[in-house]
C-alpha positions as CSV (number, residue, x, y, z in Angstrom):
1,M,31.0,8.5,-13.0
2,L,27.7,9.0,-11.1
3,I,25.8,5.8,-10.4
4,S,22.1,6.1,-10.9
5,G,19.3,4.0,-9.4
6,P,18.2,0.8,-11.2
7,R,15.5,1.2,-13.8
8,G,12.1,0.8,-12.4
9,T,13.0,2.1,-9.0
10,K,12.3,5.5,-7.4
11,D,13.9,7.3,-4.5
12,I,11.3,8.6,-2.1
13,L,12.9,12.0,-1.1
14,P,12.2,13.8,2.2
15,E,9.6,16.2,0.7
16,A,7.6,13.2,-0.6
17,S,8.0,11.0,2.5
18,A,5.3,13.0,4.3
19,Y,2.8,12.0,1.6
20,W,3.7,8.3,2.0
21,Q,3.4,8.6,5.8
22,Y,0.0,10.2,5.3
23,I,-1.3,7.3,3.1
24,E,0.2,4.7,5.4
25,K,-1.3,6.3,8.5
26,A,-4.7,6.2,6.8
27,A,-4.3,2.5,6.1
28,R,-3.3,1.8,9.7
29,D,-6.2,3.8,11.1
30,V,-8.8,2.1,8.9
31,C,-7.3,-1.4,9.7
32,S,-7.5,-0.6,13.4
33,L,-11.2,0.2,13.0
34,Y,-11.8,-3.2,11.5
35,G,-9.7,-5.2,13.9
36,Y,-6.8,-6.0,11.5
37,R,-3.3,-6.3,13.0
38,E,0.0,-5.6,11.1
39,I,2.3,-8.4,10.0
40,R,5.8,-7.8,8.5
41,T,7.3,-10.6,6.4
42,P,10.7,-10.8,4.8
43,V,11.2,-9.2,1.4
44,F,12.6,-12.5,0.1
45,E,11.3,-16.0,0.4
46,H,12.1,-19.5,-0.9
47,T,11.2,-19.5,-4.6
48,E,9.1,-22.7,-4.0
49,L,6.6,-20.7,-2.0
50,F,5.6,-18.5,-5.0
51,L,5.7,-21.4,-7.4
52,R,3.1,-23.3,-5.3
53,G,1.2,-20.2,-4.0
54,I,0.9,-18.0,-7.1
55,G,0.9,-20.7,-9.8
56,E,3.6,-21.7,-12.3
57,T,1.4,-20.6,-15.3
58,T,1.0,-17.0,-14.1
59,D,2.8,-14.1,-15.8
60,I,4.3,-13.2,-12.4
61,V,6.1,-16.6,-12.1
62,E,6.9,-17.1,-15.7
63,K,8.1,-13.6,-16.6
64,E,8.4,-11.1,-13.6
65,M,10.0,-12.7,-10.6
66,Y,13.4,-11.6,-9.3
67,T,14.9,-15.0,-8.5
68,F,18.5,-15.9,-7.7
69,N,20.6,-18.5,-5.9
70,D,22.1,-17.4,-2.6
71,R,25.6,-18.5,-1.5
72,G,24.1,-21.7,0.0
73,G,22.7,-22.6,-3.4
74,R,19.1,-22.0,-2.4
75,S,16.7,-20.5,-4.8
76,I,15.5,-17.2,-3.4
77,T,12.9,-14.8,-4.8
78,L,12.2,-11.2,-3.9
79,R,8.5,-11.2,-3.0
80,P,6.3,-10.2,-6.1
81,E,3.2,-10.1,-3.9
82,N,2.6,-10.8,-0.2
83,T,-0.4,-13.1,0.2
84,A,1.7,-16.3,-0.1
85,A,4.3,-14.9,2.4
86,V,1.5,-14.0,4.9
87,V,0.1,-17.5,4.5
88,R,3.5,-19.0,5.1
89,A,3.9,-16.9,8.3
90,F,0.3,-17.9,9.3
91,L,1.2,-21.5,9.1
92,E,4.8,-21.3,10.5
93,H,3.8,-19.4,13.6
94,K,0.5,-21.2,14.1
95,L,-1.7,-18.1,13.9
96,Y,-4.5,-20.5,13.0
97,A,-4.6,-21.5,16.7
98,E,-5.9,-18.0,17.6
99,T,-9.6,-17.1,17.6
100,P,-10.6,-17.1,13.9
101,P,-10.7,-15.3,11.6
102,A,-7.1,-14.2,11.6
103,K,-7.2,-10.5,10.4
104,L,-3.8,-9.3,9.2
105,Y,-2.6,-6.3,7.2
106,Y,0.8,-5.4,5.7
107,I,2.5,-2.4,4.1
108,G,5.8,-2.8,2.2
109,P,7.8,-3.1,-1.0
110,M,7.2,-5.8,-3.7
111,F,9.3,-6.6,-6.7
112,R,8.4,-7.5,-10.3
113,Y,10.5,-7.3,-13.5
114,D,7.9,-5.3,-15.5
115,R,7.9,-2.5,-18.0
116,P,8.1,0.7,-16.0
117,Q,5.3,3.3,-16.6
118,A,3.3,5.9,-14.7
119,G,2.4,4.5,-11.3
120,R,4.1,1.1,-12.1
121,F,7.6,0.3,-10.9
122,R,9.9,-2.8,-10.5
123,Q,10.1,-2.0,-6.8
124,F,6.6,-0.9,-5.8
125,H,4.7,-0.8,-2.5
126,Q,1.4,-2.4,-1.5
127,F,-1.0,-2.1,1.3
128,G,-3.0,-5.3,1.7
129,I,-5.1,-7.3,4.1
130,E,-5.6,-11.0,4.6
131,A,-8.5,-12.7,6.5
132,A,-8.1,-16.4,7.1
133,G,-10.6,-18.8,8.7
134,A,-14.0,-17.5,7.7
135,K,-15.8,-19.1,4.7
136,G,-19.1,-17.1,4.5
137,P,-19.6,-14.1,2.3
138,A,-19.8,-11.7,5.2
139,I,-16.0,-11.6,5.5
140,D,-15.8,-11.0,1.7
141,A,-18.1,-8.0,2.1
142,E,-16.0,-6.7,5.1
143,V,-12.8,-6.9,3.1
144,I,-14.3,-5.1,0.1
145,R,-15.8,-2.4,2.4
146,L,-12.4,-1.9,4.1
147,A,-10.7,-1.3,0.8
148,V,-13.4,1.2,-0.3
149,H,-13.3,2.9,3.2
150,F,-9.5,3.4,2.9
151,L,-9.7,4.9,-0.6
152,Q,-12.6,7.2,0.3
153,K,-10.8,8.3,3.5
154,L,-8.1,9.7,1.2
155,G,-10.7,11.5,-0.8
156,L,-11.0,9.2,-3.8
157,N,-14.7,9.0,-4.5
158,E,-15.0,8.2,-8.2
159,L,-14.5,4.5,-7.5
160,V,-15.8,1.7,-9.6
161,L,-16.1,-1.7,-7.9
162,Q,-16.1,-4.6,-10.3
163,L,-17.2,-8.0,-9.1
164,N,-17.2,-11.6,-10.3
165,S,-17.1,-15.2,-9.1
166,V,-14.5,-17.5,-10.5
167,G,-16.0,-20.6,-9.0
168,C,-14.3,-23.4,-7.1
169,P,-12.6,-26.7,-8.0
170,E,-16.1,-28.4,-8.2
171,C,-17.6,-26.1,-10.8
172,R,-14.6,-24.7,-12.6
173,P,-13.8,-27.8,-14.7
174,Q,-17.2,-27.5,-16.4
175,Y,-16.5,-23.8,-17.2
176,R,-13.0,-24.6,-18.3
177,K,-14.4,-27.1,-20.9
178,A,-17.0,-24.7,-22.1
179,L,-14.4,-21.9,-22.5
180,Q,-12.0,-24.2,-24.4
181,D,-14.8,-25.4,-26.7
182,F,-15.6,-21.7,-27.4
183,L,-11.9,-20.8,-28.1
184,R,-10.7,-23.9,-29.9
185,E,-11.4,-22.8,-33.4
186,K,-9.9,-19.4,-32.6
187,L,-6.7,-20.8,-31.0
188,A,-4.4,-20.1,-34.0
189,D,-5.3,-16.4,-33.9
190,L,-4.6,-15.9,-30.2
191,C,-1.3,-14.4,-29.0
192,F,1.5,-16.8,-28.1
193,D,0.9,-16.4,-24.4
194,C,-2.8,-17.2,-24.7
195,Q,-2.1,-20.3,-26.9
196,S,0.1,-21.5,-24.1
197,R,-2.6,-20.8,-21.6
198,F,-5.3,-22.7,-23.5
199,E,-4.5,-26.1,-22.0
200,R,-2.8,-25.0,-18.7
201,N,-5.2,-22.2,-17.6
202,P,-7.7,-21.0,-20.2
203,L,-9.4,-18.6,-17.7
204,R,-6.3,-16.4,-18.0
205,I,-7.1,-15.8,-21.7
206,L,-10.0,-13.6,-20.5
207,D,-7.4,-11.5,-18.6
208,C,-5.2,-10.9,-21.7
209,K,-4.6,-7.2,-22.5
210,E,-3.8,-7.9,-26.2
211,E,-6.5,-6.2,-28.2
212,K,-6.8,-9.1,-30.6
213,C,-7.3,-11.6,-27.8
214,T,-9.9,-9.4,-26.2
215,G,-11.9,-9.3,-29.4
216,L,-11.6,-13.0,-30.0
217,S,-12.9,-13.9,-26.5
218,Q,-15.9,-11.6,-26.8
219,G,-19.1,-13.6,-26.3
220,A,-17.3,-16.3,-24.4
221,P,-19.3,-18.4,-21.8
222,Q,-19.5,-16.8,-18.4
223,M,-18.3,-18.5,-15.2
224,V,-21.4,-17.3,-13.4
225,D,-23.5,-19.6,-15.6
226,C,-21.5,-22.6,-14.5
227,L,-21.4,-22.0,-10.8
228,C,-22.3,-24.8,-8.4
229,D,-25.0,-24.3,-5.9
230,D,-22.6,-23.3,-3.1
231,C,-20.7,-20.8,-5.2
232,S,-23.9,-19.4,-6.6
233,R,-25.4,-18.9,-3.1
234,H,-22.1,-17.3,-1.9
235,F,-22.1,-14.8,-4.8
236,T,-25.8,-13.9,-4.4
237,Q,-25.4,-13.3,-0.7
238,L,-22.3,-11.2,-1.2
239,K,-24.1,-8.9,-3.6
240,L,-26.9,-8.5,-1.0
241,L,-24.4,-7.6,1.7
242,L,-22.6,-5.1,-0.4
243,T,-26.0,-3.5,-1.4
244,A,-26.9,-3.4,2.3
245,A,-23.6,-1.6,3.0
246,G,-24.4,1.0,0.3
247,L,-21.7,-0.1,-2.1
248,E,-22.5,0.0,-5.8
249,F,-20.8,-2.6,-7.9
250,T,-20.6,-3.7,-11.5
251,F,-20.7,-7.3,-12.5
252,N,-17.7,-8.1,-14.8
253,P,-17.7,-11.7,-16.1
254,R,-14.2,-11.2,-17.6
255,L,-12.6,-10.4,-14.2
256,V,-10.5,-13.4,-13.3
257,R,-7.5,-11.7,-11.7
258,G,-3.9,-12.7,-12.5
259,L,-3.2,-15.3,-9.8
260,D,-4.1,-18.9,-9.8
261,Y,-5.2,-19.2,-6.2
262,Y,-8.4,-17.2,-6.4
263,T,-11.8,-19.0,-5.8
264,K,-15.3,-17.7,-5.7
265,T,-15.1,-13.9,-5.1
266,A,-12.9,-11.8,-7.3
267,F,-13.0,-8.0,-7.3
268,E,-11.2,-5.0,-8.5
269,I,-11.6,-1.3,-7.6
270,Q,-10.9,1.3,-10.3
271,Y,-10.4,5.0,-10.0
272,A,-11.7,6.4,-13.3
273,P,-9.7,9.7,-13.4
274,L,-6.5,7.6,-13.8
275,G,-7.5,6.6,-17.3
276,A,-6.2,3.4,-18.8
277,Q,-4.3,2.4,-15.7
278,S,-7.2,2.9,-13.4
279,A,-7.1,-0.2,-11.2
280,V,-6.0,0.7,-7.7
281,C,-7.1,-2.4,-5.8
282,G,-7.5,-6.1,-6.6
283,G,-8.4,-9.0,-4.5
284,G,-10.5,-12.1,-3.9
285,R,-11.0,-15.3,-2.1
286,Y,-8.4,-18.1,-2.0
287,D,-9.9,-21.1,-0.2
288,G,-7.3,-23.5,-1.5
289,L,-4.1,-21.5,-1.0
290,I,-3.4,-22.3,2.7
291,E,-3.8,-26.1,2.0
292,E,-1.5,-25.7,-1.1
293,C,1.1,-24.2,1.2
294,G,1.0,-27.1,3.6
295,G,-1.8,-26.3,6.0
296,Q,-5.2,-27.7,6.7
297,P,-8.0,-26.6,4.5
298,T,-8.7,-23.0,5.5
299,P,-10.7,-20.4,3.7
300,G,-9.1,-17.0,3.1
301,I,-9.7,-13.7,1.4
302,G,-7.7,-10.5,0.9
303,F,-6.7,-7.6,-1.3
304,A,-3.7,-5.5,-2.3
305,I,-3.6,-1.8,-3.1
306,G,-0.7,-0.3,-5.1
307,L,0.4,2.7,-3.2
308,E,2.2,4.3,-6.1
309,R,-1.0,4.2,-8.0
310,V,-2.9,5.7,-5.1
311,L,-0.3,8.5,-4.7
312,L,-0.6,9.2,-8.5
313,A,-4.4,9.5,-8.1
314,L,-4.1,11.9,-5.1
315,E,-1.6,14.1,-7.0
316,K,-3.8,14.3,-10.1
317,Q,-6.8,15.3,-8.0
318,A,-4.8,17.7,-5.8
319,L,-5.9,15.7,-2.7
320,L,-2.5,15.5,-1.0
321,P,-2.3,17.5,2.3
322,A,-0.1,20.6,2.5
323,V,3.2,19.8,4.0
324,T,4.6,22.8,5.9
325,G,7.5,21.3,7.8
326,S,7.4,24.3,10.1
327,L,9.4,24.6,13.3
328,D,8.2,25.8,16.6
329,V,11.5,27.4,17.5
330,F,14.7,28.3,15.7
331,V,17.6,28.9,18.2
332,L,20.2,31.5,17.3
333,P,23.5,31.6,19.3
334,L,25.4,34.8,19.2
335,G,29.0,34.4,20.2
336,E,31.1,31.4,21.2
337,Q,30.1,31.5,24.9
338,A,26.4,31.3,23.8
339,Q,26.9,28.1,21.8
340,A,26.7,25.7,24.7
341,A,23.7,27.5,26.3
342,A,22.0,27.5,22.9
343,F,22.6,23.8,22.3
344,K,21.3,23.0,25.8
345,L,18.2,25.0,25.1
346,L,17.8,23.2,21.7
347,C,18.0,19.8,23.5
348,D,15.5,21.0,26.2
349,L,13.0,22.2,23.6
350,R,13.1,18.9,21.7
351,Q,12.9,16.9,25.0
352,A,9.7,18.9,25.8
353,G,8.2,17.9,22.5
354,F,8.8,21.1,20.5
355,T,10.2,21.0,16.9
356,A,13.4,23.0,17.1
357,D,16.6,23.5,15.2
358,M,19.7,25.8,15.0
359,D,22.5,26.7,12.6
360,F,25.4,24.3,12.4
361,M,27.3,26.1,9.6
362,G,28.6,29.2,11.4
363,R,26.3,31.6,9.5
364,S,25.9,35.3,10.3
365,V,23.0,36.5,12.4
366,K,21.3,37.8,9.3
367,A,21.7,34.5,7.5
368,Q,20.4,32.6,10.6
369,M,17.3,34.7,10.7
370,K,16.7,34.0,7.0
371,L,17.0,30.3,7.8
372,A,14.4,30.7,10.5
373,N,12.1,32.2,8.0
374,K,12.8,29.4,5.5
375,F,11.9,26.8,8.1
376,S,8.7,28.7,8.8
377,A,9.7,28.9,12.5
378,K,7.0,30.3,14.8
379,F,9.6,31.8,17.2
380,A,13.2,32.7,17.1
381,A,15.1,32.3,20.4
382,V,18.3,34.4,20.4
383,I,21.0,33.8,23.0
384,G,24.1,36.0,23.2
385,D,26.9,36.1,25.7
386,N,25.0,38.7,27.8
387,E,21.9,36.4,27.9
388,V,24.1,33.6,29.1
389,Q,25.2,35.7,32.1
390,T,21.7,36.8,33.0
391,G,20.0,33.5,32.2
392,Q,17.6,35.1,29.7
393,V,16.7,34.7,26.0
394,N,15.3,37.1,23.4
395,V,12.2,35.6,21.9
396,K,10.8,36.9,18.6
397,N,7.4,36.0,17.3
398,M,8.2,35.5,13.6
399,E,4.6,36.2,12.5
400,T,4.0,39.5,14.4
401,G,7.6,40.6,14.8
402,E,7.0,41.2,18.5
403,Q,10.1,40.6,20.7
404,Q,10.5,40.2,24.4
405,Q,13.3,39.1,26.8
406,I,12.3,36.4,29.2
407,R,14.1,34.0,31.5
408,I,15.3,30.8,29.8
409,A,13.5,28.8,32.5
410,D,10.2,30.5,31.5
411,L,10.5,29.8,27.8
412,L,8.9,26.4,27.9
413,N,5.9,27.7,29.8
414,K,5.5,30.4,27.2
415,L,5.7,27.9,24.3
416,N,3.3,25.5,26.0
417,T,0.8,28.4,26.1
418,E,1.3,29.9,22.6
419,V,2.3,26.8,20.6
420,K,0.5,23.8,22.1
421,D,-2.8,25.5,23.0
């Protein structure tokens, strides 16, 4: 019986890998422009890290984590997101001792037990950045600008940037009370999850996707009206910086994000052509997270972009690059004596930086030439037993059909002129 892949996972086949490499290269190129360095953390961490870092009342922790006990009896969780893991590495390896802010980026798989749908899997991939050590709004603006820059570099221009401030521990209690007062008489009509959130984390009710809860929370007090002076100044200055950078944004008072560690800035970038599942990027400031994970009070901000969602957007808009997979040279050995010479030529071509291949299945000459066409080879290099004796090779230009016999020693010079120039 054939064993299929687990539900919610997807094999990335060779023909699709080129698209992933294209997206990942764009991410690395943009991060390099902004001075962000790559960090790679393990795909699993101690469960406690996510309980403390993400928040025990979040949907991720309560419903979506892949958690198990290892053979040593330790509770281990496949990472559902990477900010907490980066913070752990930041502290464990004393990256805070370097010149702040620490600018880091990551690309890799995350794991959440969620209902699979278009662009949403149980193993999914994220590109994200984290900047730790700077508390002013300028770093917020840079992080948001980097996210937009990356998406626009890929050709996604119909972007909607949504912005909010979720306050800080000083001003949030006032808003929490105002929101609870507004929702109290509607509590019985809220969904089960929102009833549970009412005491533990009422801000999450604004993030509920249930249509009934969305309607009941309409007209709720806005966090922006309860901000302390520091948060208010931060938010005002951020909007000025984004405007100066030419970034349009929409104020969304319901944007609270799904993680407990956010403070002050919260943002989301949507790509309208995706329809209902239009969010491609989410992020915000987390000034208390590093302290929560055992470090000194250190401000931080970051974002995560779902690469499956980005790939879906590029496919829908026909923005993915053409993948040719063409060869520079296809080598055809004719006869047993020619096999060794052909294989040596193949190795020399690859060592010189040319893409080259040959038949390994014992096909006929006609079938080998068809294979050269299938691989879109620019040249076919034919070596028979006679050519082995004379040290020559027959070279055919697969586009023009022109053929010539040259010394094997001169083939690299010819290719350097006609392929690399």
